[in-house]
Biopython code that builds the backbone (N, CA, C, O; Angstrom):
import numpy as np
from Bio.PDB.StructureBuilder import StructureBuilder

atoms = [
    (1, "MET", "N", (94.976, 79.000, 45.293)),
    (1, "MET", "CA", (94.722, 78.647, 46.697)),
    (1, "MET", "C", (95.990, 78.507, 47.501)),
    (1, "MET", "O", (96.023, 78.949, 48.649)),
    (2, "PRO", "N", (97.060, 77.902, 46.948)),
    (2, "PRO", "CA", (98.264, 77.728, 47.735)),
    (2, "PRO", "C", (98.838, 79.096, 48.192)),
    (2, "PRO", "O", (99.359, 79.211, 49.301)),
    (3, "SER", "N", (98.737, 80.107, 47.343)),
    (3, "SER", "CA", (99.287, 81.387, 47.779)),
    (3, "SER", "C", (98.477, 81.962, 48.906)),
    (3, "SER", "O", (99.018, 82.648, 49.773)),
    (4, "ASN", "N", (97.181, 81.695, 48.909)),
    (4, "ASN", "CA", (96.349, 82.161, 50.043)),
    (4, "ASN", "C", (96.718, 81.446, 51.323)),
    (4, "ASN", "O", (96.756, 82.066, 52.386)),
    (5, "LEU", "N", (96.999, 80.118, 51.244)),
    (5, "LEU", "CA", (97.361, 79.407, 52.411)),
    (5, "LEU", "C", (98.719, 79.868, 52.928)),
    (5, "LEU", "O", (98.929, 79.932, 54.139)),
    (6, "ALA", "N", (99.636, 80.187, 52.032)),
    (6, "ALA", "CA", (100.955, 80.684, 52.430)),
    (6, "ALA", "C", (100.795, 82.057, 53.103)),
    (6, "ALA", "O", (101.444, 82.351, 54.107)),
    (7, "GLU", "N", (99.927, 82.877, 52.533)),
    (7, "GLU", "CA", (99.697, 84.183, 53.141)),
    (7, "GLU", "C", (99.072, 84.070, 54.531)),
    (7, "GLU", "O", (99.460, 84.765, 55.470)),
    (8, "ILE", "N", (98.092, 83.172, 54.630)),
    (8, "ILE", "CA", (97.409, 82.956, 55.885)),
    (8, "ILE", "C", (98.406, 82.428, 56.933)),
    (8, "ILE", "O", (98.427, 82.875, 58.079)),
    (9, "SER", "N", (99.223, 81.469, 56.499)),
    (9, "SER", "CA", (100.215, 80.891, 57.399)),
    (9, "SER", "C", (101.205, 81.939, 57.882)),
    (9, "SER", "O", (101.545, 81.988, 59.064)),
    (10, "GLU", "N", (101.656, 82.763, 56.973)),
    (10, "GLU", "CA", (102.594, 83.869, 57.270)),
    (10, "GLU", "C", (101.930, 84.877, 58.243)),
    (10, "GLU", "O", (102.564, 85.340, 59.191)),
    (11, "SER", "N", (100.681, 85.199, 57.997)),
    (11, "SER", "CA", (99.932, 86.124, 58.827)),
    (11, "SER", "C", (99.754, 85.542, 60.249)),
    (11, "SER", "O", (99.872, 86.246, 61.252)),
    (12, "LEU", "N", (99.471, 84.251, 60.287)),
    (12, "LEU", "CA", (99.320, 83.604, 61.587)),
    (12, "LEU", "C", (100.612, 83.587, 62.369)),
    (12, "LEU", "O", (100.590, 83.754, 63.588)),
    (13, "GLN", "N", (101.750, 83.388, 61.699)),
    (13, "GLN", "CA", (103.012, 83.428, 62.360)),
    (13, "GLN", "C", (103.330, 84.850, 62.894)),
    (13, "GLN", "O", (103.839, 84.998, 64.005)),
    (14, "ARG", "N", (103.035, 85.852, 62.117)),
    (14, "ARG", "CA", (103.230, 87.228, 62.586)),
    (14, "ARG", "C", (102.348, 87.502, 63.793)),
    (14, "ARG", "O", (102.784, 88.103, 64.776)),
    (15, "ILE", "N", (101.094, 87.051, 63.705)),
    (15, "ILE", "CA", (100.167, 87.236, 64.831)),
    (15, "ILE", "C", (100.703, 86.519, 66.097)),
    (15, "ILE", "O", (100.631, 87.043, 67.208)),
    (16, "GLU", "N", (101.228, 85.334, 65.885)),
    (16, "GLU", "CA", (101.780, 84.570, 66.994)),
    (16, "GLU", "C", (102.969, 85.301, 67.611)),
    (16, "GLU", "O", (103.096, 85.355, 68.835)),
    (17, "ARG", "N", (103.834, 85.859, 66.779)),
    (17, "ARG", "CA", (105.017, 86.618, 67.298)),
    (17, "ARG", "C", (104.533, 87.842, 68.061)),
    (17, "ARG", "O", (105.027, 88.101, 69.158)),
    (18, "VAL", "N", (103.605, 88.589, 67.535)),
    (18, "VAL", "CA", (103.114, 89.797, 68.165)),
    (18, "VAL", "C", (102.427, 89.410, 69.504)),
    (18, "VAL", "O", (102.587, 90.085, 70.521)),
    (19, "THR", "N", (101.672, 88.319, 69.461)),
    (19, "THR", "CA", (101.013, 87.876, 70.688)),
    (19, "THR", "C", (102.020, 87.491, 71.750)),
    (19, "THR", "O", (101.836, 87.804, 72.927)),
    (20, "GLY", "N", (103.099, 86.807, 71.341)),
    (20, "GLY", "CA", (104.165, 86.426, 72.271)),
    (20, "GLY", "C", (104.844, 87.658, 72.892)),
    (20, "GLY", "O", (105.124, 87.715, 74.090)),
    (21, "LYS", "N", (105.094, 88.650, 72.001)),
    (21, "LYS", "CA", (105.740, 89.867, 72.509)),
    (21, "LYS", "C", (104.830, 90.626, 73.441)),
    (21, "LYS", "O", (105.257, 91.191, 74.448)),
    (22, "THR", "N", (103.520, 90.622, 73.065)),
    (22, "THR", "CA", (102.531, 91.288, 73.954)),
    (22, "THR", "C", (102.442, 90.621, 75.314)),
    (22, "THR", "O", (102.396, 91.286, 76.349)),
    (23, "ALA", "N", (102.418, 89.288, 75.294)),
    (23, "ALA", "CA", (102.360, 88.538, 76.553)),
    (23, "ALA", "C", (103.601, 88.803, 77.385)),
    (23, "ALA", "O", (103.507, 88.957, 78.602)),
    (24, "GLU", "N", (104.761, 88.859, 76.748)),
    (24, "GLU", "CA", (106.008, 89.132, 77.494)),
    (24, "GLU", "C", (105.956, 90.524, 78.112)),
    (24, "GLU", "O", (106.324, 90.717, 79.271)),
    (25, "THR", "N", (105.476, 91.526, 77.291)),
    (25, "THR", "CA", (105.352, 92.899, 77.787)),
    (25, "THR", "C", (104.440, 92.975, 78.979)),
    (25, "THR", "O", (104.751, 93.618, 79.982)),
    (26, "VAL", "N", (103.294, 92.304, 78.861)),
    (26, "VAL", "CA", (102.302, 92.283, 79.954)),
    (26, "VAL", "C", (102.907, 91.654, 81.193)),
    (26, "VAL", "O", (102.685, 92.149, 82.298)),
    (27, "GLY", "N", (103.659, 90.588, 81.045)),
    (27, "GLY", "CA", (104.353, 89.955, 82.173)),
    (27, "GLY", "C", (105.323, 90.906, 82.827)),
    (27, "GLY", "O", (105.352, 90.993, 84.055)),
    (28, "ILE", "N", (106.116, 91.620, 82.063)),
    (28, "ILE", "CA", (107.057, 92.580, 82.613)),
    (28, "ILE", "C", (106.331, 93.702, 83.366)),
    (28, "ILE", "O", (106.745, 94.105, 84.453)),
    (29, "LEU", "N", (105.235, 94.198, 82.764)),
    (29, "LEU", "CA", (104.477, 95.278, 83.411)),
    (29, "LEU", "C", (103.877, 94.784, 84.700)),
    (29, "LEU", "O", (103.871, 95.510, 85.695)),
    (30, "ASP", "N", (103.366, 93.557, 84.711)),
    (30, "ASP", "CA", (102.778, 92.983, 85.902)),
    (30, "ASP", "C", (103.821, 92.848, 87.024)),
    (30, "ASP", "O", (103.531, 93.116, 88.190)),
    (31, "GLU", "N", (104.999, 92.440, 86.664)),
    (31, "GLU", "CA", (106.091, 92.308, 87.667)),
    (31, "GLU", "C", (106.479, 93.684, 88.241)),
    (31, "GLU", "O", (106.690, 93.822, 89.446)),
    (32, "ARG", "N", (106.572, 94.698, 87.367)),
    (32, "ARG", "CA", (106.922, 96.058, 87.813)),
    (32, "ARG", "C", (105.827, 96.580, 88.742)),
    (32, "ARG", "O", (106.127, 97.175, 89.777)),
    (33, "GLN", "N", (104.562, 96.363, 88.380)),
    (33, "GLN", "CA", (103.490, 96.865, 89.193)),
    (33, "GLN", "C", (103.451, 96.150, 90.558)),
    (33, "GLN", "O", (103.117, 96.761, 91.573)),
    (34, "ARG", "N", (103.787, 94.880, 90.570)),
    (34, "ARG", "CA", (103.844, 94.137, 91.846)),
    (34, "ARG", "C", (104.903, 94.725, 92.764)),
    (34, "ARG", "O", (104.685, 94.861, 93.968)),
    (35, "VAL", "N", (106.040, 95.071, 92.196)),
    (35, "VAL", "CA", (107.141, 95.684, 92.967)),
    (35, "VAL", "C", (106.669, 97.078, 93.460)),
    (35, "VAL", "O", (106.942, 97.462, 94.597)),
    (36, "MET", "N", (105.984, 97.798, 92.615)),
    (36, "MET", "CA", (105.494, 99.147, 93.012)),
    (36, "MET", "C", (104.447, 99.058, 94.128)),
    (36, "MET", "O", (104.393, 99.894, 95.030)),
    (37, "ARG", "N", (103.623, 98.019, 94.032)),
    (37, "ARG", "CA", (102.586, 97.848, 95.079)),
    (37, "ARG", "C", (103.285, 97.540, 96.435)),
    (37, "ARG", "O", (102.889, 98.066, 97.475)),
    (38, "GLU", "N", (104.324, 96.685, 96.400)),
    (38, "GLU", "CA", (105.094, 96.333, 97.610)),
    (38, "GLU", "C", (105.756, 97.604, 98.162)),
    (38, "GLU", "O", (105.711, 97.852, 99.367)),
    (39, "ASP", "N", (106.356, 98.391, 97.302)),
    (39, "ASP", "CA", (107.025, 99.636, 97.739)),
    (39, "ASP", "C", (105.978, 100.587, 98.358)),
    (39, "ASP", "O", (106.239, 101.211, 99.387)),
    (40, "MET", "N", (104.829, 100.687, 97.743)),
    (40, "MET", "CA", (103.775, 101.561, 98.298)),
    (40, "MET", "C", (103.352, 101.096, 99.687)),
    (40, "MET", "O", (103.150, 101.923, 100.576)),
    (41, "ALA", "N", (103.215, 99.805, 99.886)),
    (41, "ALA", "CA", (102.836, 99.286, 101.177)),
    (41, "ALA", "C", (103.891, 99.627, 102.217)),
    (41, "ALA", "O", (103.568, 100.020, 103.338)),
    (42, "GLU", "N", (105.186, 99.471, 101.827)),
    (42, "GLU", "CA", (106.266, 99.829, 102.735)),
    (42, "GLU", "C", (106.267, 101.334, 103.079)),
    (42, "GLU", "O", (106.507, 101.733, 104.218)),
    (43, "LEU", "N", (105.986, 102.152, 102.038)),
    (43, "LEU", "CA", (105.938, 103.597, 102.262)),
    (43, "LEU", "C", (104.818, 103.972, 103.191)),
    (43, "LEU", "O", (104.971, 104.853, 104.037)),
    (44, "LYS", "N", (103.665, 103.292, 103.036)),
    (44, "LYS", "CA", (102.542, 103.580, 103.922)),
    (44, "LYS", "C", (102.848, 103.236, 105.358)),
    (44, "LYS", "O", (102.489, 103.982, 106.269)),
    (45, "GLU", "N", (103.504, 102.123, 105.570)),
    (45, "GLU", "CA", (103.906, 101.761, 106.946)),
    (45, "GLU", "C", (104.926, 102.758, 107.503)),
    (45, "GLU", "O", (104.840, 103.173, 108.659)),
    (46, "HIS", "N", (105.874, 103.125, 106.677)),
    (46, "HIS", "CA", (106.858, 104.162, 107.106)),
    (46, "HIS", "C", (106.185, 105.455, 107.438)),
    (46, "HIS", "O", (106.561, 106.115, 108.406)),
    (47, "GLN", "N", (105.158, 105.857, 106.634)),
    (47, "GLN", "CA", (104.476, 107.110, 106.882)),
    (47, "GLN", "C", (103.686, 107.017, 108.204)),
    (47, "GLN", "O", (103.594, 108.011, 108.924)),
    (48, "LYS", "N", (103.141, 105.898, 108.521)),
    (48, "LYS", "CA", (102.419, 105.743, 109.783)),
    (48, "LYS", "C", (103.346, 105.935, 110.973)),
    (48, "LYS", "O", (102.998, 106.595, 111.952)),
    (49, "VAL", "N", (104.546, 105.337, 110.868)),
    (49, "VAL", "CA", (105.526, 105.522, 111.933)),
    (49, "VAL", "C", (106.001, 106.940, 112.041)),
    (49, "VAL", "O", (106.171, 107.464, 113.142)),
    (50, "ALA", "N", (106.221, 107.579, 110.888)),
    (50, "ALA", "CA", (106.676, 108.979, 110.871)),
    (50, "ALA", "C", (105.571, 109.868, 111.489)),
    (50, "ALA", "O", (105.874, 110.785, 112.252)),
    (51, "ASN", "N", (104.317, 109.600, 111.166)),
    (51, "ASN", "CA", (103.227, 110.431, 111.719)),
    (51, "ASN", "C", (103.158, 110.241, 113.246)),
    (51, "ASN", "O", (102.906, 111.204, 113.971)),
    (52, "GLY", "N", (103.370, 109.059, 113.721)),
    (52, "GLY", "CA", (103.410, 108.801, 115.140)),
    (52, "GLY", "C", (104.538, 109.604, 115.821)),
    (52, "GLY", "O", (104.355, 110.224, 116.869)),
    (53, "ASN", "N", (105.694, 109.556, 115.177)),
    (53, "ASN", "CA", (106.841, 110.277, 115.726)),
    (53, "ASN", "C", (106.602, 111.764, 115.757)),
    (53, "ASN", "O", (106.978, 112.425, 116.725)),
    (54, "ILE", "N", (105.970, 112.326, 114.697)),
    (54, "ILE", "CA", (105.661, 113.745, 114.654)),
    (54, "ILE", "C", (104.661, 114.089, 115.718)),
    (54, "ILE", "O", (104.792, 115.135, 116.354)),
    (55, "ALA", "N", (103.678, 113.272, 115.942)),
    (55, "ALA", "CA", (102.684, 113.508, 117.014)),
    (55, "ALA", "C", (103.367, 113.519, 118.371)),
    (55, "ALA", "O", (103.047, 114.353, 119.218)),
    (56, "ASP", "N", (104.297, 112.611, 118.587)),
    (56, "ASP", "CA", (105.010, 112.544, 119.835)),
    (56, "ASP", "C", (105.871, 113.790, 120.028)),
    (56, "ASP", "O", (105.942, 114.332, 121.131)),
    (57, "ILE", "N", (106.524, 114.246, 118.957)),
    (57, "ILE", "CA", (107.342, 115.514, 119.048)),
    (57, "ILE", "C", (106.429, 116.697, 119.367)),
    (57, "ILE", "O", (106.768, 117.543, 120.194)),
    (58, "ALA", "N", (105.288, 116.750, 118.717)),
    (58, "ALA", "CA", (104.349, 117.889, 118.964)),
    (58, "ALA", "C", (103.863, 117.844, 120.430)),
    (58, "ALA", "O", (103.746, 118.889, 121.070)),
    (59, "THR", "N", (103.593, 116.686, 120.942)),
    (59, "THR", "CA", (103.203, 116.567, 122.367)),
    (59, "THR", "C", (104.292, 117.057, 123.280)),
    (59, "THR", "O", (104.046, 117.834, 124.203)),
    (60, "ARG", "N", (105.494, 116.602, 123.021)),
    (60, "ARG", "CA", (106.606, 117.031, 123.826)),
    (60, "ARG", "C", (106.861, 118.551, 123.764)),
    (60, "ARG", "O", (107.228, 119.186, 124.752)),
    (61, "GLN", "N", (106.654, 119.090, 122.582)),
    (61, "GLN", "CA", (106.866, 120.535, 122.416)),
    (61, "GLN", "C", (105.781, 121.305, 123.242)),
    (61, "GLN", "O", (106.069, 122.317, 123.881)),
    (62, "HIS", "N", (104.573, 120.798, 123.200)),
    (62, "HIS", "CA", (103.536, 121.467, 123.968)),
    (62, "HIS", "C", (103.860, 121.371, 125.530)),
    (62, "HIS", "O", (103.644, 122.319, 126.285)),
    (63, "GLU", "N", (104.369, 120.214, 125.934)),
    (63, "GLU", "CA", (104.762, 120.076, 127.337)),
    (63, "GLU", "C", (105.878, 121.028, 127.665)),
    (63, "GLU", "O", (105.866, 121.634, 128.736)),
    (64, "MET", "N", (106.859, 121.185, 126.771)),
    (64, "MET", "CA", (107.936, 122.129, 127.002)),
    (64, "MET", "C", (107.448, 123.548, 127.065)),
    (64, "MET", "O", (107.916, 124.331, 127.891)),
    (65, "GLN", "N", (106.518, 123.893, 126.211)),
    (65, "GLN", "CA", (105.968, 125.242, 126.209)),
    (65, "GLN", "C", (105.203, 125.527, 127.537)),
    (65, "GLN", "O", (105.252, 126.635, 128.071)),
    (66, "GLY", "N", (104.514, 124.511, 128.034)),
    (66, "GLY", "CA", (103.871, 124.610, 129.311)),
    (66, "GLY", "C", (104.869, 124.809, 130.430)),
    (66, "GLY", "O", (104.642, 125.628, 131.321)),
    (67, "ALA", "N", (105.981, 124.069, 130.402)),
    (67, "ALA", "CA", (107.017, 124.146, 131.397)),
    (67, "ALA", "C", (107.663, 125.550, 131.363)),
    (67, "ALA", "O", (107.924, 126.139, 132.412)),
    (68, "VAL", "N", (107.915, 126.073, 130.161)),
    (68, "VAL", "CA", (108.506, 127.383, 129.995)),
    (68, "VAL", "C", (107.531, 128.441, 130.552)),
    (68, "VAL", "O", (107.958, 129.388, 131.211)),
    (69, "GLY", "N", (106.243, 128.280, 130.289)),
    (69, "GLY", "CA", (105.226, 129.204, 130.808)),
    (69, "GLY", "C", (105.207, 129.200, 132.321)),
    (69, "GLY", "O", (105.104, 130.254, 132.949)),
    (70, "MET", "N", (105.305, 128.017, 132.909)),
    (70, "MET", "CA", (105.328, 127.900, 134.356)),
    (70, "MET", "C", (106.612, 128.540, 134.947)),
    (70, "MET", "O", (106.573, 129.194, 135.989)),
    (71, "LEU", "N", (107.717, 128.335, 134.264)),
    (71, "LEU", "CA", (108.976, 128.956, 134.697)),
    (71, "LEU", "C", (108.902, 130.441, 134.650)),
    (71, "LEU", "O", (109.386, 131.108, 135.565)),
    (72, "LYS", "N", (108.297, 131.008, 133.587)),
    (72, "LYS", "CA", (108.096, 132.447, 133.502)),
    (72, "LYS", "C", (107.265, 132.941, 134.672)),
    (72, "LYS", "O", (107.569, 133.979, 135.260)),
    (73, "TRP", "N", (106.213, 132.199, 135.013)),
    (73, "TRP", "CA", (105.372, 132.589, 136.145)),
    (73, "TRP", "C", (106.134, 132.609, 137.438)),
    (73, "TRP", "O", (105.987, 133.531, 138.240)),
    (74, "PHE", "N", (106.979, 131.563, 137.658)),
    (74, "PHE", "CA", (107.816, 131.472, 138.875)),
    (74, "PHE", "C", (108.781, 132.616, 138.928)),
    (74, "PHE", "O", (108.944, 133.212, 139.992)),
    (75, "VAL", "N", (109.431, 132.960, 137.847)),
    (75, "VAL", "CA", (110.376, 134.086, 137.766)),
    (75, "VAL", "C", (109.678, 135.384, 138.088)),
    (75, "VAL", "O", (110.216, 136.195, 138.841)),
    (76, "ALA", "N", (108.491, 135.609, 137.538)),
    (76, "ALA", "CA", (107.732, 136.807, 137.763)),
    (76, "ALA", "C", (107.338, 136.912, 139.250)),
    (76, "ALA", "O", (107.461, 137.977, 139.855)),
    (77, "ALA", "N", (106.864, 135.794, 139.828)),
    (77, "ALA", "CA", (106.490, 135.787, 141.255)),
    (77, "ALA", "C", (107.698, 136.046, 142.156)),
    (77, "ALA", "O", (107.612, 136.796, 143.128)),
    (78, "MET", "N", (108.801, 135.427, 141.825)),
    (78, "MET", "CA", (110.042, 135.630, 142.580)),
    (78, "MET", "C", (110.493, 137.057, 142.540)),
    (78, "MET", "O", (110.853, 137.625, 143.571)),
    (79, "THR", "N", (110.482, 137.673, 141.321)),
    (79, "THR", "CA", (110.885, 139.070, 141.175)),
    (79, "THR", "C", (109.925, 139.986, 141.961)),
    (79, "THR", "O", (110.354, 140.945, 142.602)),
    (80, "ALA", "N", (108.659, 139.680, 141.902)),
    (80, "ALA", "CA", (107.704, 140.525, 142.679)),
    (80, "ALA", "C", (107.962, 140.330, 144.188)),
    (80, "ALA", "O", (107.874, 141.293, 144.950)),
    (81, "GLY", "N", (108.269, 139.138, 144.614)),
    (81, "GLY", "CA", (108.557, 138.888, 146.010)),
    (81, "GLY", "C", (109.807, 139.661, 146.441)),
    (81, "GLY", "O", (109.847, 140.258, 147.517)),
    (82, "ILE", "N", (110.788, 139.635, 145.607)),
    (82, "ILE", "CA", (112.039, 140.374, 145.939)),
    (82, "ILE", "C", (111.766, 141.861, 146.021)),
    (82, "ILE", "O", (112.246, 142.540, 146.929)),
    (83, "GLY", "N", (111.004, 142.359, 145.082)),
    (83, "GLY", "CA", (110.628, 143.797, 145.103)),
    (83, "GLY", "C", (109.844, 144.149, 146.338)),
    (83, "GLY", "O", (110.101, 145.187, 146.947)),
    (84, "ALA", "N", (108.902, 143.329, 146.728)),
    (84, "ALA", "CA", (108.065, 143.576, 147.935)),
    (84, "ALA", "C", (108.975, 143.502, 149.188)),
    (84, "ALA", "O", (108.834, 144.301, 150.113)),
    (85, "GLY", "N", (109.892, 142.543, 149.196)),
    (85, "GLY", "CA", (110.783, 142.395, 150.324)),
    (85, "GLY", "C", (111.711, 143.624, 150.465)),
    (85, "GLY", "O", (111.967, 144.108, 151.567)),
    (86, "ALA", "N", (112.181, 144.086, 149.359)),
    (86, "ALA", "CA", (113.064, 145.291, 149.392)),
    (86, "ALA", "C", (112.280, 146.512, 149.862)),
    (86, "ALA", "O", (112.797, 147.314, 150.640)),
    (87, "ALA", "N", (111.018, 146.665, 149.392)),
    (87, "ALA", "CA", (110.187, 147.803, 149.879)),
    (87, "ALA", "C", (109.880, 147.686, 151.334)),
    (87, "ALA", "O", (109.903, 148.692, 152.042)),
    (88, "LEU", "N", (109.592, 146.499, 151.819)),
    (88, "LEU", "CA", (109.339, 146.289, 153.262)),
    (88, "LEU", "C", (110.596, 146.567, 154.074)),
    (88, "LEU", "O", (110.532, 147.164, 155.148)),
    (89, "ALA", "N", (111.724, 146.135, 153.560)),
    (89, "ALA", "CA", (113.000, 146.387, 154.247)),
    (89, "ALA", "C", (113.263, 147.898, 154.340)),
    (89, "ALA", "O", (113.751, 148.387, 155.359)),
    (90, "GLY", "N", (112.938, 148.626, 153.274)),
    (90, "GLY", "CA", (113.115, 150.077, 153.289)),
    (90, "GLY", "C", (112.221, 150.720, 154.310)),
    (90, "GLY", "O", (112.659, 151.635, 155.008)),
    (91, "VAL", "N", (110.951, 150.272, 154.433)),
    (91, "VAL", "CA", (110.058, 150.816, 155.404)),
    (91, "VAL", "C", (110.525, 150.536, 156.824)),
    (91, "VAL", "O", (110.460, 151.395, 157.703)),
    (92, "ILE", "N", (111.011, 149.275, 157.031)),
    (92, "ILE", "CA", (111.501, 148.938, 158.359)),
    (92, "ILE", "C", (112.719, 149.759, 158.716)),
    (92, "ILE", "O", (112.825, 150.250, 159.839)),
    (93, "LEU", "N", (113.659, 149.920, 157.761)),
    (93, "LEU", "CA", (114.843, 150.743, 157.981)),
    (93, "LEU", "C", (114.502, 152.177, 158.270)),
    (93, "LEU", "O", (115.191, 152.814, 159.066)),
    (94, "ALA", "N", (113.431, 152.735, 157.637)),
    (94, "ALA", "CA", (113.027, 154.102, 157.863)),
    (94, "ALA", "C", (112.443, 154.230, 159.254)),
    (94, "ALA", "O", (112.691, 155.223, 159.938)),
    (95, "ILE", "N", (111.655, 153.224, 159.695)),
    (95, "ILE", "CA", (111.104, 153.254, 161.014)),
    (95, "ILE", "C", (112.188, 153.151, 162.097)),
    (95, "ILE", "O", (112.166, 153.886, 163.083)),
    (96, "VAL", "N", (113.118, 152.242, 161.897)),
    (96, "VAL", "CA", (114.196, 151.993, 162.877)),
    (96, "VAL", "C", (115.107, 153.257, 162.976)),
    (96, "VAL", "O", (115.511, 153.652, 164.070)),
    (97, "SER", "N", (115.408, 153.857, 161.846)),
    (97, "SER", "CA", (116.388, 154.958, 161.859)),
    (97, "SER", "C", (115.745, 156.269, 162.382)),
    (97, "SER", "O", (116.472, 157.204, 162.717)),
    (98, "SER", "N", (114.435, 156.349, 162.455)),
    (98, "SER", "CA", (113.843, 157.570, 162.988)),
    (98, "SER", "C", (113.615, 157.574, 164.420)),
    (98, "SER", "O", (113.119, 158.561, 164.963)),
]
sb = StructureBuilder()
sb.init_structure("model")
sb.init_model(0)
sb.init_chain("A")
sb.init_seg("    ")
for serial, (resi, resn, name, xyz) in enumerate(atoms, 1):
    if name == "N":
        sb.init_residue(resn, " ", resi, " ")
    sb.init_atom(name, np.array(xyz, "f"), 0.0, 1.0, " ", f" {name:<3s}", serial, name[0])
structure = sb.get_structure()
C-alpha cells in the first residue's frame, strides 16, 4: 500500500505541475488575444476614417471631372464663336470691298 500512496502522490504532483503550466499558458494566450482584440478595434476605427477620406477624394474627383467637362464646353463654344466671327468678318469685308 505505501508504494501505491507514493505513486498516487507523485502522480498528483505531476498533475498539479501540468495544471499550473496549462493555467499559465491559458493566461498568456488570454493576454495576447486581449491585445489582438484592442488592435483590431483600432484598425476598424482607422479603416472607417480611411473609407471616409476615400469617399471625400472620390467626390472631389467627380467635381473636378465636372469642372473639366464644363471647361471643355466653354472652350468649344469660344472656338465656335471665334470661327463664326471670322466668317462674318470675311462676309462684311467682301461686301465692303465690292
